[in-house]
N, C-alpha and C positions, 0 to 999 in steps of 0.2 A: 313137144319137148318138155313142157311144164308137167304133164301127167307122168312122163317117164322119170323126171327128176323126183317127183313126189313118191313114186313107187320105190325108186332107188333109196331115198332117204328113210322111208319106213322099213326097208328091209335090211338096213345096216345093222350089224350085230351090236347089242348093248352088253357091255361087259362089266362085271363087278371087279373091284380092286380093293386091296388092303395095302395101305401105306404104312411102312414100318419104321421110317426115319433112320435107316441104317447108314446113310451117307453122312460123313462128317460135316457139320455146319458149326462155324464159330463166328459170331459177330455179324452175320448176315441178317438183314431185316425181311428177307423173303426166302421161301423154300419151295421149289417147284417139283412136280411129279409128272413124268411123261410116261403114262401107262401103256400107250401104243407104240412107243419108241419111234415116233415120226419126227422128232426134233422140236416139237412144240409142247410145252407143259400143258397138261389137261387140268391140273389142280395146282393152285398156288396159295400157300399159307403166308401171311404177312403180319408184321407187328409195327407199331409206331415207337416201340422201345428203341432208343438210340443205341443201346448195347447189343441189340439184335438177339438172335437165337443161339443156342448151343445144342448139340446132340449129346446128351448125357442121360443118365438114368438115376433112379432113386435106389439102386442096388438090386441084387438078384432076388430079394425076398418080397416080391410084389405079385399080385394075381392078375392085374390088368395092364401093366406096363412092362414090356421086355426091354432089356438093355440093347441099344440106347433108345431114347425117345426125344421128341422135340421139346426143348425146355425154354421157357421165357418168363417174363415178369408179370406178377399180378398187380403191380403198382401203376399200371397205365390208366390215364384218364380216359373215360369212354370204354370201349371194348378192349380186351386184352389181346385178342387174336382174331384174325379174319381169314377165311378160306374162300377163294373164288373158284368156281367150276366153269372153266373156259367154254366147254360145250354143254354145260348143264348137268345136273344130277337128278335122278328120279328114285322114287320109292322110299328109301330110308337111308340113314347115315348113323354110324356108331363109332365110338372110340373109347379107349381106356384113358384114365388120367390119374395123376398123383399130385398132391399139393404139399410143399414143404411149409410147415406151419407150426406155430406154438399152440394151436388149438384154442386160442383165446376167443375165437369165433367159430361158428359151425362152417367148416370148409365145404364148398359146393361149386358147381359150375352151371351156368345157364347158357344154353345153346339155342340160337334163333336162326331159322332158315328162311331165306327171302327169294322171291322170283326176280326177274330182270327189271321189273317196274318198282321194286322196293316193297311189294306187298308181303306181309308175314305169312308164310306157309305153315310153319310149326314152331313151337317153343317148348323146350323141356328143361327141367332143372334136376340135377342129380347130386346127392350129397357124397362126401368122402368120409370114410371111416378106416380105422386100422382093421385089417382083415387077418384071418388065420391062414398062415402059410406053413404047412407042414408042422403044426403044433406050436409055431412061434407067431408073434405079431408082426405084421408088415412094418417096414421101416418108416413109411409115411402114410398118412391117410390117402386112400385111393378109392376109385369107383369106376363104373362103366356107364356110359350114357348111350341110349339108342332112341331115335326119333323117326317116326314114319310120317310121310306127307304126300299130298296130292299135288300134281303140277310139276313144273321143271324148276329146280333150284338154280339160282345164279350165284348166290354167295351165302355164307353163314357167319355169324359172330359168336365168339366165346366170351363170357364174362365170368371170371373166377371170383367168388365171394370169399374173402379172407382178409386177415391183417396183412400188412406188407410182406410179401413172400414170393415164391417162385412156383410155377406149375410145369408139369410134363404131360404131354399127350403121346399116345402111341396106338398102333393098330387101328388107324382111321380107315373105316370101311364104307363103301357105297357103290352105287351103280351110276 
């Protein structure tokens, strides 16, 4: 029975997903994604910000964030945002982001990926800049972050580096 279970578990399909945050969220401190529609969230984003999330966008003139995105505060002590992978994530993760800022600092995000024991699997930092959108400048500094890792990720932390401000993530992709 154990061998049959091991064969079954290794033959289950692994699917990639892109989370677009198109569902309306206002004031909630968590946002779940049920990719296989079995009634159990596979990915859960959470914040310690008592104001919670909003699903808004920085406007249509962005390259990496489509309307809407998941918006939260960069003023949180510790990490700004956490994502838990209920069944694990493998290979790589990526997302677009924008930061509402006065640009008094260099806006950026650091994304750290951890296994179930809390060991760091990968860490990546990406800066945000105003980008060219059809000959115009984007409305907010934005960027895209992608990180590859070995092992099975249990959770990841986002830390946005900026003066007191707001961040938006969108098109969160992974397997």
